[in-house]
N, C-alpha and C positions, 0 to 999 in steps of 0.2 A: 491628190485624187480623191481622198474620203470627204474633203470640202465640196468638191464637186458631186460628188454622189450625196451628200447631205444639201445640197442647194438645189438638184432636180429633186428629192423626196421633196421637200418643202413646197415646191410647185404642186403638186399632185393635190388633186382632192381628198378631202378625209376620206372617204369610203374608198378610195382607190387605194390609198397609203394603207390602209386596213387590209384591204387583199393582197398588197405586196408584202408589206410583212407576214401575214398569214403564210404565204407561199416561202418566204424565206425561212421562217422557221419550220415548214414540213421539208424543204429541203437539205437544210443545216441536220435536222431527224435523219433523213436518209443517207446522207452521208457518214454520219456518226456511227450510225446502225451496221451501214455497209463495210466501213472500215475495222470497226472492232469487231464485226463477225468475222472477215475473212483471217483476219491475224487471231483470233482466238480459236476459230474453229480449225484453221491447219495443226496448230498446235494439239488441240484435241484429238484430229486425224493423227498425227506421228504418236501422242501419247498411246491409242489405244491399239492402232496397228488396224492391218486390214481387217479382220476377220470381227472384233468387237465392234469398230467404227461403222463396219458393214451392219452388225446386228443391231446399232443404235439406231441408223439409218432407216432400217426396215421397220422398227417399230414407232419411230415418228410419222414414218408414210404410212403405217397402217394405221396409226392413231388419227392421222389428218384425211382418210380415206371418207370419214364421215361428217367430218368439219364443217362442211356447209351447214350442216342442220344446226350447229351451236348459233349460227348467225343468221339462220330461215331468210336468208335476201334483205334482209330488213333495212340495213345500213340509210340507203339512199334515201328510200320512201321517209325512212324518220328524219333524216337531215331536212328534206323538201318539206314534210309535214311542220315541222319547228319553226321554219325560218317563216313559215306563213302564217300560222297559229301560236303565236307566243302562249296566251292565256290557257291554253290547253296543255301547258307545258307538263305539268305533275304528271297528268293522265297518261300522257303519249309515252313519257319517259319509266312510268311505272309498269303499265302496261308489255312494253318493249324488254324491260328487265325480265318482266314474268315471263315471256316468251322463249327469251334466251336464255336465262335459267332451266329451262325446260327441255329446251334444246340441246343444253350441255351435259344435262344428264340422258337425255337420249342416246346421244353421241357417245357417251361414256358405256353405256348399257350396250348399245350394238359392237361398238369395238372391242370391248373384252368378251363377249359371245361368241362374234365371231372367230377372233383368234384363239380362243379357248377350243373352237370345235375343229378349227384346220390348221391348228400348228400344236403339236406334242411335246413342245420344249416350254418346262415350265419359266425358264428364265426369260422368254419371249413373252409368255403372257405376262409375266409381272411388268417388265419393261413397258407394255400397251397399256395396261392397268395405270400403271404412275401416270405416263405421260399424259393420257386421253383424260386424266382426273382433271389437269388444268384446264381444260374445255368449261370445265364449268363455272370458272372463275371470269372465261369470256362475258359472263353477264352483264359486269361491272362496264366495259365496253360502251354500254348504252351512254356512260358520261361523256365519251369520246364524240357520241353523233351530238350532244347537246353544245358542249365548246364548238364542232366542226360549224354547228347552224349558225352559232354568232361570231363566227372568222376569228376563233382565239385558241387558234391550234396550238399558240406557245405554252400554255398550261399542263397541255397533255403531253407534248413534248418533253417538257421538264420532266414531270411525273414518271414517265416510262423509261426515258433515257436513264434519269438516275439510278432507276432498280436495275436497268439494263448493265449499265456500269459496273453496279455491286455485283452483280451476278456472273458479269464476264470474270470480274476478280475472284468470285468465286471457284469458277471454273480451274482457274488458273493455279489457286490453293490447291484444289483437289488434285491436279496433276502432279503437284510438287509434293504431296503426302501420299501419291501413288494410290488413290482411292479405287473402287471398283466401278464396274459400268453403271450399275443402280445408282450410283449417287449423282452420277451424270443426270442419269432419267430424273430424279428427285430434283435437281438444281432446274432442269428444264421446265418443270411443272411449277416449280417454286415462283420461278419469273412471273407467270401468268396471274400468281396468288398476290406476290408481291406489287405485282403492277397494279392489280385493283386497287389494294389497298392504297397506293399512290393518287390514285384517280380520285377516291372517295375523297382523300385530304384536299387536294387542290379543288374539289367541286366545293366543299364546305368552306374553305378559306376565302372563296368568291361569293359567299354569302348564301348558296343554295342549302337546301337540306333534303336529303334522302328520305327522312324518317314521313315527309310529307307526298312521298311518290303514290300513287295508288292503282292499281289495275283496273280496266275494267274490259268485261267479256264481250260485251258490243266494239269496242275499239280494237280488241283484237281479231274480231273476227274482218273488220275492215282492213287492218295492217296486213293479214295473212291473204286476204282478197287478193291485194294488190302486189304483195311480195312472193307469191309461188311460183310465176314463172321465171323470177329472178332466181328463188332456191332451186328449180330444176334446172336453169344455166348455169348455176355455180357446181352443181353436182355433175353435171356432162364437162364442164370443162375443167376440174379437175382430175375426172377421170382420163379425159385426151392429154392432161399435160405431166400426171404424176404416176400413172398407173404401171407407167414400166416399173417404177423403181418395188410398188409393189408385188409386181408378179415377177421380178428378178429376187426378190425377198423368197417370194413362197414357192417357185418352182426350182429351185436352187438352194442345195445342202449348204454349200459354200457361199457364207455371207460376203466373202471377200469379194466375189464379183460385184455385190453391189455396191462396195466401198471404193473399187475402183470407178466404176460406173459414176456416183454420186460425186466424185472429185470432178471428173469431168463436166458433167452438167454444172457446177459450183462455178469452176472457173468462166465455162462459155456465157453463164450468165453475169457475169460481173459487171460488163458495159450496159445491162439492160434496161439500167435507169436513164441513160441518152435517148433514145428513141422516144419515153416513155415522157419525159419532159419538154422533148421537141413535139410531139404530139399536142401536148396540155396549151404550149403557147402558138401552135399554128391552127389549131381546129375552130377557137372563136374568130379568127381572121377568114379562114375559109367560109365559114358561114355568113360573114357578112359580104364578103365578096360574091358569092351567089346571088344573093339579093338585089346586086347592082348590075352584075354582067354576067352571062353565062359563058362567052366565049372567055372573060376574063377568068373564069373560077375553071373551066377545063384546063386552061394554060397553066394557073397555077396549080393544080391539083397532081399536073404532071411534072412540073418541078418537085413538089413533095415528095414523090414516088422517087423521081431522081435523087434527092437529098437520101433518101431513106435508103435505095441499093447501095447508094456510093459509100455512106457511113458504115453499112454492114460489111461490104468488102474492106472496107478500110480496117475493121475490127478482126473479121474474119480471117482473113488472108495471114497476118501477121502470127493470132493464135495458132493457127492449123500449122503453119512452118515450125515456129518455135516451140511446138505442144510436150517434146519429150523432155525439152530443158527447163521448160516453165514447172512443169509437174515436179521435176528431180528440185530443183530449187524451191519451191513452196513446201511439198508434201516428203520428200527424200525416196530415196532408192526403194522403200518398202511399195510405193506406189506406181512404180514404173508402169505397169500395163495400162495405167490410165491414160499414159501420154499415147498411144495407138487410138484409144477411145476417143479423145479427146481431139486428135487430128480430124476426125471423121464428125463427130460430133457436133462440134462448133458451129457447121454448116447448117445444121438445123435452124440455127437461132434467125433464120431469114423470116420464120413466123413473128419474132419479137420485130421485124421491122416492116416488111411489106404486109402482114397482118394486121399491125396496129393502122398503118395508112389504109389499109381498106376497110378496117372498123369505123374511122373518120368518114370516110365516104358514105357509107351504110346509115351512120347516125345522122350526118345533114340530111341524107335523101331518106329518111324516115324509112329506112328498111332493114331494121334491126332483127327481123326474123329472122333473117338469113344466118346471124351470130349463133342462133341456137341449134340452125341446122348442121353446121360446120363443127359444132362442138359434139352433136350425137353423132356426125358421121365420123369426124376424128378419133373420137372414144371408140367408137365399134372398129375400127379399122387397127387402132393401137392395141385393142385386146385381142383381135384376130391374129394379126401378123407375130406380136409380141408371144403370142401362144405356140406360134409353130416353130418360132427362130431361138428363143431363150433355152429351150432343153438342149437344143445341139449347139449352140455358138455364143451361150451366157451374155457377158456383157454386149459382147460386139454385134449379137442378135436383136439385143434392145435399142443399139445405136441405130443399126439398120434398119428397124420398125420405126422410129422415129423419124428417120430421114423420109422414108417413104411416106408418111403418113402426114408430115409438115409440107412436104412439097407437094403432095395430092391437095389437100386443103387448103393450102396458102396461094398455090400458083394455079394448079391445073384445072380446077372447078370453075376459075373465072371465066373459061372459054365455054363451057356446057350451061353456063344460068344466063338467059339474056339479060337479069337486072344487073350482073357483073360484068358486060362486054367492054364497057368504058375502063375500068380496073385491068382488064387483059390488056387491053391497047394500050395502057400506061406503061404496066411492065413489061410488054414488049419493045416499047419506044426506049424505055430504062436501058434495055441491055445494049443497045447502041451506046458505050461508054463516052464516047468521042462526043455526041452530041448531046449527051447526059449533063457531060462536063461544062458544053459549051453555053447549055441553057441554065446551068447554077450560074455560071461565071456571069452570064447577062443580068440575071438578078441581082447581084451583088455590086456591079458596077455603078 
């Protein structure tokens, strides 16, 4: 088998071989991070218990509230520019680093200032301050953008995952010595700091020098002029997807409700990498088909929606039916309330499947403007419904709010926007599961 794979690899062009190698490293990175993160995360949750684990999750969610400011929407733009104009590498990297550093400092200031004014618990303020401090070191992720532009992901993967493994071992050590919650917050922030150090070492070993980076004011204006729509989109997308956890922590005194909810969310998202990988593979092919035949393009997009719907159901139904058993096995009896939440919440993952398929359609058709509209609409709905339901129903209220928001923005809205009528039609056709299965079967025969 390995010999066959090696033979196939040799037939690829050098450029394509580099792309495949880059994707392989990124995939391995994602699997390692997901596996170790789940294992260590469950252990930490069991050790801290619902109250402390809920408080830690609240601090993480709150510190992340302003995190898009730390990246400023620059990543994709910088990778593009580095690939196009390698000669201006030092200026682009230096300017990006400076902007990200300013963004990180602003994130810390806003996070700590806001939590200090809104929450009177000193421990909460300390946790948010420690965790948000890590965003300052995200400026060094500028190095990641350089390696991405050169399709050399393996160097950043090795650097960051070496630190990730070490930090995971430290977390286990903290559990064994029965450390307090502040120690876990320090380790979370330290991971970013040591990750930055690893990136610097990898960058220098490849013959590059950070010392020659230089910031340019005019270059900064150019980058920000391109990135501000992406920054706005990132902020609204975060609010759309994560504000429920922030509101659970701020509206309820008992942080255990957030712990139960966070557990349900984490289990629901375990398989989210599958539709993302599928989308990455399908998007270039659909783009190519559109240029050749509109009819074939429509048919293949229908099958894409069929696959996404069937994959969603194949994952959602078993998790929903076995929710209480899964929670008990993984997190223990202390998190039993998460079982009922998971039974319902996992159905909200439709946004990670059909929503991603719709995003592919918008990208190919050049109608990305609707993505920002969906984020703003979803964020507004999520805030209003959570504000109404959380005080009375707690984590269950947040779950219901998420379901209403995701189904409204992912499904219902397609039937009221003319540009999205094809999406609405594909979704309706996919709901006939028998015909959907037949179309998928016809594709693979």
